[in-house]
C-alpha positions in Angstrom: -4.0 -18.3 -14.6 -1.1 -16.9 -12.7 -1.5 -19.7 -10.2 -0.6 -22.3 -12.8 3.1 -23.1 -12.9 2.8 -24.4 -16.5 1.3 -21.2 -17.7 4.0 -19.2 -15.9 6.7 -21.3 -17.6 5.2 -20.7 -21.0 5.1 -16.9 -20.3 8.8 -17.1 -19.5 9.8 -19.4 -22.5 7.8 -17.3 -25.0 9.1 -14.0 -23.7 5.9 -12.5 -22.6 7.2 -11.7 -19.2 9.8 -9.4 -20.7 7.4 -7.6 -23.0 6.6 -4.0 -21.8 2.9 -4.2 -22.7 2.5 -7.4 -20.8 4.2 -5.9 -17.7 1.8 -3.0 -17.9 -1.1 -5.5 -18.1 0.2 -7.1 -14.9 0.4 -3.7 -13.2 -3.2 -3.2 -14.2 -4.2 -6.3 -12.3 -3.1 -4.8 -9.0 -6.8 -3.8 -8.4 -7.2 -7.5 -7.4 -5.6 -6.8 -4.1 -8.5 -4.6 -3.0 -10.7 -6.1 -0.3 -13.8 -6.3 -2.4 -12.0 -8.4 -5.0 -9.9 -10.6 -2.6 -12.9 -12.6 -1.5 -13.6 -13.6 -5.1 -10.2 -15.1 -5.8 -10.3 -18.8 -6.1 -6.5 -19.5 -6.4 -4.7 -17.2 -4.0 -1.3 -18.5 -5.2 -1.9 -16.5 -8.3 -2.0 -13.3 -6.2 1.3 -14.3 -4.7 2.8 -14.7 -8.1 1.3 -11.4 -9.2 2.8 -9.7 -6.2 6.2 -11.2 -7.1 6.0 -10.0 -10.7 5.1 -6.5 -9.5 8.2 -6.3 -7.3 11.0 -4.1 -8.7 13.6 -6.1 -10.5 11.9 -9.5 -10.1 11.3 -10.2 -13.8 14.9 -9.2 -14.6 16.1 -11.5 -11.8 14.4 -14.6 -13.4 15.8 -13.8 -16.8 19.1 -15.5 -16.0 18.5 -18.4 -13.6 
């Protein structure tokens, strides 16, 4: 789902991106970068978006466009 721009927009608009529990959930998805899981990923742009969300300060930077 992280590869869908509409879904990401809704996460932003509804404030989920700024919820601490959701951010912990995103950090929990970091196992997807392991080699055994990478081959199962169908939409790699979702991994790029996840990597962006995991970067320090990224979520705060998109708060004020």
